[in-house]
N, C-alpha and C positions, 0 to 999 in steps of 0.2 A: 335620768335614771343610772345608780351607780351599778360601780361590778359588784356590789357586793348584789342589790337586787336581782343582774343580768341571773345573775351566775343560780341563782337562786328560781328561777323563774326556771332557765335553762334543765336545768334538774330534775325541779319541777315534771317541768313536761315533759321531757324520756319516761321517767317514774309513770305520770298516767297513763303519756299515750298511747307507748312502747312495751309496760311493764305490764300494767294494769286490768287492761280487757283483751288479752293476748289468746284466753283458753276460751273467747266466749264467743267469735264466729265459727261455723260448723267448717269441716276438714275438707278441700276443695281436690275434682282427681285433674287429671294423674298423678301431678306434683308431690304435693303434699303428703298425700295415700303413700306414697313407696315410702317419702322419707320418715316417712313416721314406722313405717314398716322395718324397714329393712333395721334401724335400730331393738327395734324390741323385739324380733327376729336375734340380734348378735347378745340382747338378756336371757332372751329363752334357749338359744342353743349354747351360750358360753363361749362360743368364736368368732373370735375379735381377729382374726388373719383374715382368713376370705369372706366375701360380700355377698349373702346371701337374699337373696330375695324371691318367696315362697318355696323355698325349703331348695330351691336352687342357684349354683350359683350368675352373681349378680353384675361381671367384671369394670364394665360404664362409667364407675370413678373409684378415687381413692381413698378411704377409709377413716381419715379425721372429724370429718365431718359426722359420718355416721358412730364415729366415738363418743365425739363431745353430745351428739344427742342423748344416747343409750345412756352418757356419766350422767344428765338430767332430766329420763327419764327413771332409775337408778335412783338419784333424787327423793325427784316430783312427783310421780307415780308414771303408767303408760296412760297419761292425758293429751288434750291440745298445748295445754302451760305448757309444760314439760320439750312438748316437738318443738314449740318455738323461740323458747330461750335463747339457745343460743344464735340465734337469728339473731334476736333483736341486743342480746349484747353485742353481740359483734358491728352495729349497731356503732352504740356507743366506743368500739374498742375505736375507728375508724375515726367517730370525730375528736379524739382522746388526744391522734394524732395530727390532726390537724388542728388543735387549741397548740402541742407543744412549737408545730414551727410557725404559727403566727405568732406566739410571745419569742420562739426567741430572734426570724426573721421579718415578720411585718418590722409595719412603718404607719400605718395610719391605724389602722382598727386594736380594738378589742379581743384578745384573745378568744374570750367565750362568745366571740358573734358570729364567729366565723365555724365551730358549735354548732350554733344554734341555727345559720343557713342550714348548714350539711342535714339535720335533724327534721330539718321543715321542709322540702323537699319532697314535694311528693313522691315519687317515686320512693327513692331511699327509707319513708315510711312505710309504705308500702311490700316493699322486699323485709322490712325490719319484721311487722310481724304477718310473714308467710315463710311453713319450713321449705324453704330453697335451699341450695348448697352457695349461693353466690352470694350474701350478707360477707357467709365465712371468708367466703376466697376472698372477697373485697377486702376486709377487717384487715388481714392476715398482707396484702399487696399496698394495700397506703405504710402498715406501719411501714415494711421490706420499703419502697421507694422515699420516704420520710427521709428513716435511717440513712442513705445514701446521700441523697443534699444536705443531712447536719454534718456528713465525711467531706464534701465538698466541700463545705465554708466552714472546716476545720483548720486549723494550727496543730491542735496538739496531736500528741502520737498517741497516745494512752483513745484518747478518748474517740481517735480515728480508730484504731484499734475494735474501742467498743463495740460504736455504731455498725463500723463492715462486720464485725461476727453476725450483728442482730439482721445486718442485710441475710446475710445466711440462712439465718432461724427461723426467717419470714417465709422469707421464698421457700424453703424445706418445710414450715407450714401449711401454705398453701399448693406448697404440689402435692400435700398428702388431702387436700381436701376437691383438690379437681385434678388437679397433672397437671401437666407439662408450659400453660398458659402461663401458671407461677413465674415461667423462667425469662418469658414471650416477653410479657406487658415491662418490671422493671428493666429485662433491655434494653428496647427497643430507648425507653425513656436516655437511661445513663448515656448509653452513647451517643443516640444524639446532644444531649447538652453538652457531653464531654470534647465531642465536634466543637460544637457551638463558642466551648471555650476555652477550644485551644490547648486544650488538656488530652487528648488521646491517650501520649506516655504514660499517665498517670493509672489507666482503666487497667494493662499488663502483673503493673506492680500488688495492684487492691484485688486482685480475681482470687489470693492464696488464701487469704484468712472464711471470706464467703464463700468459697467450695469447698468449702473443711467443713465449714456449720454448716451448710446443706448435706450433707455426705453426714456425718452424724446425726444430720433429722431423717432423711430419708432412709439410707441405706438398713440401718436390721427391719425393717419393713418390708423394703420393697426382697431382702434377699427369703425371710422367711415367705410369701406370697410367691417368689419365685420355686424355693422347694417342697412347698404345697400343688401347686398351680404351674405349673410351668410353663404352657401357654397364657401367661394371667396379659405378661411384656409387650406378646408382638399383637393381639387382640387391642386393650390400651391405647400400643402406640400407630396403632394403624390404622382399625375400624374409627376410634372413638377422635383422637387428633388428627389423622392427615385426611382420610377421608371425609372428615364432616367438615373441614374447612376448603379444601377445592374437590367435597365432590359434584361440581356443580350442578345438573338440577335434580341429580340423585340425591344432592348430598339433605340430611334431616334435618327438618325446617329451612327450607330454601325461601330466601325472599332478596327481594329489589337492593343496589348497590344505597338507596337510600333513603335503604328503611330506618337507621336508629338516626333518622332527623326529627321528620316529627315524634319521636318515641323520649328522645332529649329535650325536647321544647313543652312537652305537655309533660316531662316526669322533674321536668325544676319549677313548677309550676308550684309558690303565687312568682316566685323570684322569676322565671323568666321575661317577662315587662323590663324589667329594671335593671336584662344586662345588658341594653346598647349604651347607659347608664354606664355604668359601672366602669365596661371597656372604654368609654369615650377619657371618663377619666383617669385612666390608669396607660391613655392614649400615650405621654412624656415618656414613661418611663416602664411601659410593659417590656419591652425587649435591652435597660438597665440598669436595673434593678435583678438580680439574680434570682429569687425565690419568685419570682413572677415570666420571668422567665421558661423555668424550669415548671410552674406549673401548666403554663403555655403548653408544651413541649408537651406533658402529662395528661394535659386534653385529648387531644391532637391525634398523638399517632397515636394513643386504643383508639380513639373512636373510626380512625381511618385504616386501622386497620383490622376493627369487628366490619368495616363496612365493606370490607370486600372480601370478608370470609361468605362461603357462601351460604352455612346455616348461622344459623340471627335468630337470636330470643330474644326479647325487649328489656332479659335481668344483666345480657353479655355484657349490654353499656353502664352496670352499677357506678365499675372503677373511674368514671372518667364528673363520677359529683366530688368526688373530694378535692381536685384540682380548680375546678368549678367556685366549688365553693370559699376559696382561697381569691380568686380573683372576682367572687364580688361582692364576698369584706371588706379586701384591700381597698376594691374600687367604692364600692357604697361608701366607707366612714370619712367620710370626706364635711366638711365645717358647711363647705355648700349646697345650701337649703334648697336656695333659688334653682340651682341648673336645670334647666328645664324637664333634660329630656328622663330627669329624673323622677319629678313631677310627673310628665307624661304616661311612665308607665305607670304609676299608681291610681292613675286614671285610667288609664285599661286596665286594669285590675280590677277597677272599682265596674268599672264597667262589663264587662266580663261578668263577674261575681252575678249585677242585678241579668244582666241574661242569659246565663245557666236559670236564674228564679225558675223565671216569664217558661221559658221553655217547657223546666218542670210541672210549674203553672197552666202553660197553656197541654203538654202534653195529657198530663190526669184529664186533663177533661173536656178533650178531643176536641180540641177547637185551633185550628187550623192547618187541620189533618194530618197533623204530626200524632205515631203512635200512641200510646203509653209505654207508661215501664212498668209501673204493675197496676193489679189486679181490684177489680174494688175493692175486696177485703182486707186489701196494705192498705188502708187510705190512713196510719197511723204510723206510717214508712214515708208516704208524700208528709205528711205534714210536721217530719225528724228536721228531714233533707228541706225541708226549705225553712222551714226553725235556722237552722245549721245554714246555711246560703245567705239570709235574715243577718244571720249573728258574722261573716264573716264581713258581708256587704260594710254593716255597723265596723266595724275593727279597719277597713279599707279607707276610710270615711274618716275613724277618725285620727289615720299615718298621715290624714291631706294637708292635715291642717292643724298639724304638731306641728312644734316648734323644736324640737330638738330631736338632732340626728339619733341618735338611738332607740327613741324612745316610739320616734316614727317608721322605725326598721319594727324593730319589735312589733311594735302590733300589726305592720303590714303582715309578718313572718310567721302571726299566727291566726290568720286571715281563717287557717283552713279545720282552725283546732275544730270546729266544731263536722266539719265531715271527718275527718281523723278519728274522733269517738264515738259520730252515730254511724259509721262504715261498716261495724260488725254487725247493727241490728237493720238493716236499710234494703239485706242483698235482695234483688226481687224477687218473685216465686221465683218468674223465668230460669233467675240466674239457678237456683237453687236445688228445681226441677230437671240440670241438663249437667250444672258440676258441684252441686253438693250433697251426696248422698243418705248424708247419715242419718236424717227421720228415717227415709225409706230405713235402711236396714236396722238401726233400732227396733223400729216399730215390729221388723217378721223376724227377729232377733230367736222370738220365745220357741220356732221348727228348726232352730237348727241346733240339732245334741250334737256329741263326739262320733257319735257314731252313724251322722248325717254325708253320705259324699258329695264334695258340695265340686260345682264345675261351671266356669264365667266363664266369660269374654275377655279377649286384653287387657283392654279400657279400661273395664272393673274390678279387673284382682288387688289390684290392690288393697282399695277398702273392701273386698270379701277377708283379705287373711287383716287387715286390724280392727273392723267392729267383729268379728269372730272370732280373732285370734288365734287363726291355723292358716303353716306355712302346706298345706297337704289341698293346697285347692289345683285340679283340673284343668285343662282350657280346651277352647275348643272353639271352633270359624274361623283366628289367630292367631299366628303365637305372640307379633306385636315385638318387645322388646326383650323377652326371653325366647326367643327364637334362638339365640346364644348358647344359655343357658339347658334347656332346651336338648340344642344336640351330645351332650355326653348322654349315654348310654343307659348313665344312672337315671338319668331325667329324659329319656325318648316318650316312655311309657305316659306321661302328665302329660302329650295333648292328646286331643282324640277325633280322629278320624270322624265321617261321616260315620260308617258301620259300627265304629267304637262304642260312638255314643247314644248307638241304636240300643248298642246288646243293655251299655250303664245302663239305661234308661226301661230295659223288659227288667234286666235284673237281679238291681241294686235294691235296694229300699231301707229309709227312705230318705232320696235326691233328689237334692236341688238345682240348678239352672239359675244361672241372675245371668244379664246382659238384657244389650240393650235393644227397645223395642225397632232400632232399624234393624234389626234380626232377624227375618222370617223363620216363625216358625213351623211354617203349616208341611214337611215332611218330619212330623215325630208327633210320637201319641197326642192327645191332648191328655194336660199336664188333672193332680187331683183338688189342685186351688194355683189361680195365677193372681198377684198382685202386681200391680204397675203403680209408680207417679211418677211424671213427667216423661222420663225415657227407660227411666230403669224398673226394666219387667224379673221380678224370680219367680218363678216356676217349679211349684211341690211336686214332688209323690209320693204316695206312703201307701 
């Protein structure tokens, strides 16, 4: 396969897999609904400085991710395609900076192959089609770290100053996506690499331009939010950063130290099984080539940092995939196709694909006491998955027998393309009934008028906001992530205690209460009508 054909293939892959089907799978709760609703409220209120959710202050994140999504919604409308477009484009931005590094400093591979490896990591793909902020954060972190490496290898003062400035700009933009983590990841990699290179003295002289650029990006909004909401920085720094990292058992999303190991192994599919071959081929150069040393630190240090954090979620590890793509593409681009480790890795990939195929078939037909993933009415989804896995197995087999190294890597890398395309359409109804309430809310949309008093439990509030285009929803049962916003005097009334909820039910009509089925409503009057789908319940009082 020529470089031209590979480039066309990778570009087409991105358009089809990342862009074409963005709006086809349903909105999920809570994250996607949250990050759809906040930009919608920005456009509705024209308030760009202070983030709001359900009309209340929401200080968990800095605003750039919301701004980018609001911009996409302004252009393409309030829909799922627009919500997810910035995240998909962020994946391509990360891939572009990997391409730049390999083009300038790579030793064995075609630059486009490294972008292909990155874009076909399964977790990169999943987060690239999901409306969360981690993809945009990773894009700017990748650009920042890559800019520094270019600085470290350059002897031209003009180029050094240019990329130092870009380093600061990208760190500032990353900060405006998700906060102080934007400085931690580049800082630890830069310091460790410069110490390893015995150039620690250069760090101080190189710091002036990036700091200036960071301030240039961050200070205007930082001052504006302080003038409007003086408590923002206290909450954002201590609660959202320090407490989340050091919170122990009380930390949000607390998980064991080994949590990210299975995440990275699963997220790196289908390339997971070729990691030993890649590192074996790099073993003699891993510590001698600057790009390889740098990429190793870039992968290991954030991985260790996130592992020691008490609060963990799978998307946090996304910044580790860029250096892994560099090391994999460089390590696998060898003419030695007889490498036993590589061939064994491809064989293992084939066996896993066949095993997954057998598991799906066995589960659906209740063989070996396996529990079915799908209901009997979802046979079309099962057929689509089986077909996707068969395509994957065929592509891996073709890779195994192919004599051209680039061709075999391309065939192996696209082995999950059937899954990537079909995943939008094969989500089990069991999943939809617990995580994707779109169908439920749209079926009951006719019950909601501008005069309807809307009440929701915390987990479903974002979806109620988004689907019914309301930012005046009352909360009951628990305050959830809105606890801080509800602490303000002008928002306290938005949370209803039991007596207040009873009074509202008795005096307000029409009134709708949306909640999960686990919340018992036996102490309240029977609704005029109750609608339920999965765990989603809507009580209608007329």
